[in-house]
C-alpha positions as CSV (number, residue, x, y, z in Angstrom):
1,M,-0.7,16.6,-6.6
2,T,-1.2,14.1,-9.4
3,L,-1.4,10.5,-8.1
4,P,0.7,7.9,-9.8
5,V,-1.5,5.6,-12.0
6,N,0.7,2.4,-11.6
7,F,3.2,0.9,-9.3
8,E,6.2,1.9,-11.5
9,D,5.2,5.5,-11.7
10,L,4.9,5.6,-7.9
11,I,8.4,4.1,-7.3
12,V,9.9,6.5,-9.9
13,E,8.4,9.5,-8.3
14,A,9.2,8.3,-4.8
15,N,12.9,7.8,-5.8
16,K,13.0,11.1,-7.7
17,L,11.9,13.0,-4.6
18,K,14.1,10.8,-2.4
19,L,11.0,9.7,-0.4
20,Y,11.1,5.9,-1.0
21,K,12.4,5.1,2.5
22,K,9.8,7.4,4.0
23,L,7.1,5.5,2.1
24,I,8.3,2.3,3.7
25,V,8.4,3.9,7.2
26,Q,4.9,5.1,6.7
27,L,3.7,1.8,5.5
28,N,5.3,0.0,8.5
29,K,3.6,2.5,10.8
30,D,0.2,1.8,9.4
31,L,0.8,-1.9,9.3
32,L,1.6,-1.9,13.0
33,F,-1.4,0.2,13.9
34,A,-3.6,-2.2,11.9
35,N,-2.1,-5.1,13.8
36,V,-0.7,-6.7,10.7
37,D,2.3,-8.9,11.3
38,L,4.6,-7.4,8.6
39,E,7.6,-5.1,9.0
40,L,9.6,-4.1,6.0
41,N,13.2,-3.1,6.0
42,E,13.9,0.3,4.7
43,D,16.3,-1.1,2.2
44,T,13.6,-3.4,0.6
45,L,13.8,-3.3,-3.1
46,P,10.5,-2.0,-4.8
47,T,9.7,-5.3,-6.5
48,S,10.1,-7.2,-3.1
49,L,7.9,-4.5,-1.4
50,K,5.2,-5.1,-4.0
51,L,5.3,-8.9,-3.9
52,V,5.5,-9.1,0.0
53,L,2.7,-6.6,0.5
54,Q,0.6,-8.3,-2.2
55,D,1.1,-11.7,-0.6
56,T,0.1,-10.2,2.8
57,V,-3.1,-8.6,1.4
58,F,-3.9,-11.8,-0.3
59,H,-3.6,-13.8,2.9
60,L,-5.6,-11.2,4.8
61,I,-8.5,-11.4,2.3
62,Q,-8.4,-15.2,2.3
63,H,-7.9,-15.9,6.0
64,K,-8.4,-12.8,8.1
65,F,-11.0,-10.6,6.4
66,S,-11.6,-8.4,9.4
67,D,-7.9,-7.6,9.6
68,Y,-7.9,-6.8,5.9
69,L,-10.7,-4.3,6.5
70,N,-8.9,-2.8,9.6
71,L,-5.8,-2.3,7.4
72,L,-7.8,-0.4,4.7
73,Y,-9.4,1.6,7.3
74,Q,-5.9,2.4,9.0
75,V,-4.4,3.3,5.7
76,D,-7.5,5.3,4.8
77,V,-8.0,3.7,1.4
78,S,-11.1,5.2,-0.3
79,E,-14.1,2.8,-0.1
80,N,-15.2,4.1,-3.4
81,K,-12.0,3.1,-5.1
82,V,-12.1,-0.5,-3.4
83,R,-15.8,-0.8,-4.6
84,S,-14.9,0.3,-8.1
85,L,-12.5,-2.7,-8.6
86,E,-14.3,-5.2,-10.7
87,T,-12.7,-8.5,-10.4
88,E,-13.6,-11.8,-8.9
89,D,-10.0,-13.1,-9.1
90,V,-8.6,-12.8,-5.6
91,V,-5.0,-12.5,-6.9
92,K,-5.9,-9.6,-9.2
93,L,-7.9,-8.0,-6.4
94,S,-4.9,-8.3,-4.0
95,E,-2.7,-6.7,-6.6
96,D,-5.1,-3.8,-7.2
97,I,-5.7,-3.3,-3.4
98,T,-1.9,-3.3,-2.9
99,F,-1.5,-0.6,-5.3
100,L,-4.3,1.5,-3.6
101,I,-2.5,1.0,-0.3
102,L,0.7,2.2,-1.7
103,Q,-0.9,5.0,-3.5
104,R,-2.5,6.3,-0.3
105,E,0.6,5.9,1.7
106,W,2.4,7.8,-1.2
107,Q,-0.1,10.6,-0.7
108,K,0.6,10.8,3.0
109,V,4.3,10.9,2.6
110,W,4.3,13.5,-0.3
111,Y,2.0,15.8,1.8
112,K,4.2,15.5,4.8
113,S,7.3,16.3,2.8
114,K,5.6,19.4,1.1
115,Y,3.9,20.8,4.1
């Protein structure tokens, strides 16, 4: 499996394999387990998905850092990938973390569909 390198590629691949709704279901499941108050509708448009999740990540970083760390743990985002992000801008950081979360969720959904 080759991981998508940006949000657009991820969405194109998810739609091509008809796994976009499963991506949202998996994301909702991990958000619930991480005790993050966000539930996305399965019909959420990709742009809305990105913006809402990014806003939630931004809020968690700013106001509920332990919940943010819990979310990263629940989703199983690589600590090395998070540490490799070099930015002091919290908005850019939240955008990058959002992509890492979606990328990891995509891995889970893709593997479940294949095996």
